[in-house]
C-alpha positions in Angstrom: 9.3 106.6 135.3 5.8 104.7 134.5 3.6 104.2 137.5 2.0 100.7 138.3 -0.7 99.9 140.4 0.5 97.2 141.6 2.8 94.1 141.3 0.2 92.1 138.9 0.6 95.4 136.7 4.1 95.6 136.9 4.8 91.9 135.6 2.0 92.1 133.1 3.8 95.2 130.5 6.7 92.7 130.1 7.3 90.0 127.4 6.5 86.6 128.0 9.8 85.5 128.6 10.8 88.4 131.1 7.0 88.2 132.7 7.8 84.1 133.2 11.5 85.4 135.2 9.6 88.2 137.4 6.8 85.4 138.4 9.6 82.8 139.8 10.9 85.7 141.8 7.8 86.7 143.0 6.5 83.2 143.9 9.8 82.5 145.3 9.6 85.4 147.7 6.0 84.7 148.8 6.9 80.9 149.2 9.7 81.8 151.2 8.2 85.0 153.4 4.4 84.0 153.4 3.7 87.3 155.4 5.7 89.4 153.2 3.9 92.6 152.0 3.7 93.2 148.7 3.8 96.8 147.0 4.7 99.2 144.4 8.1 101.4 145.3 10.3 103.6 143.5 8.4 102.3 140.2 9.2 98.5 140.9 7.9 95.7 142.8 9.3 95.8 146.8 8.2 93.4 149.6 8.5 94.1 153.4 8.5 92.0 156.3 9.6 93.8 159.4 11.0 96.7 157.4 12.3 96.7 154.1 13.2 92.8 152.4 14.1 93.5 148.7 13.0 95.0 145.4 13.2 93.5 141.6 12.8 95.2 138.4 13.2 94.3 134.7 15.3 96.7 132.2 16.1 96.2 128.6 19.6 94.9 129.5 19.1 92.8 132.6 16.3 91.8 136.2 18.1 93.4 138.9 17.2 92.2 142.4 18.0 94.6 145.2 18.2 92.6 148.6 20.3 95.4 150.5 24.4 95.5 150.6 24.4 93.0 153.2 22.9 90.4 151.2 25.5 91.3 147.9 28.2 90.9 150.7 27.2 87.7 152.2 26.7 85.8 148.8 29.9 87.9 147.2 31.0 84.0 145.9 27.9 83.0 144.2 27.1 86.1 142.8 30.9 86.2 141.1 29.5 85.8 138.0 26.5 88.0 137.6 27.2 91.9 137.8 27.0 93.4 141.3 27.1 97.0 142.9 26.7 98.4 146.5 22.8 96.4 146.9 22.5 95.4 143.5 22.5 92.1 141.6 21.9 92.0 138.0 20.9 88.7 136.0 21.1 89.0 132.5 17.6 89.6 130.8 18.1 86.6 128.4 18.7 83.5 130.9 16.6 82.2 133.6 17.0 83.7 136.6 19.2 81.5 139.2 16.1 80.3 141.7 18.3 78.6 144.4 20.5 81.3 144.7 17.7 83.8 144.8 15.9 81.7 147.1 18.6 81.7 149.4 19.1 85.7 149.4 15.6 85.9 150.5 16.2 83.3 153.4 19.1 85.1 154.5 17.1 88.8 153.8 14.4 87.3 156.1 16.3 86.0 158.6 18.4 89.2 158.8 15.2 91.3 159.4 14.2 89.1 162.1 17.5 89.5 164.0 16.5 93.0 163.7 13.4 92.7 165.4 15.0 90.4 168.1 17.4 93.1 168.5 15.0 95.9 168.8 13.0 94.7 171.7 
């Protein structure tokens, strides 16, 4: 597994189309959760906001979004066109990512993490 020092470096190694899709995901996350902390974890871009928010990564076959199992369950109907597993969503590598769906998932995870903080208090 390649080691990346930051998200900019991670995104820069991909071809133009994939790089654009990754930038869209990054922009959605940072616009939706401006206080999210961005770093590399498990060799991929990771975001934290009151705990783990989500991860994303590009492979040869797909762009993976890793928003935790709760989000995959909550958006089961909307995710029907995409392969999923417990905490993973796979978007085809050769198609634009669904920005509205990703935005909704990020909002969901943000609210979920905020609720966890409230519950702990």
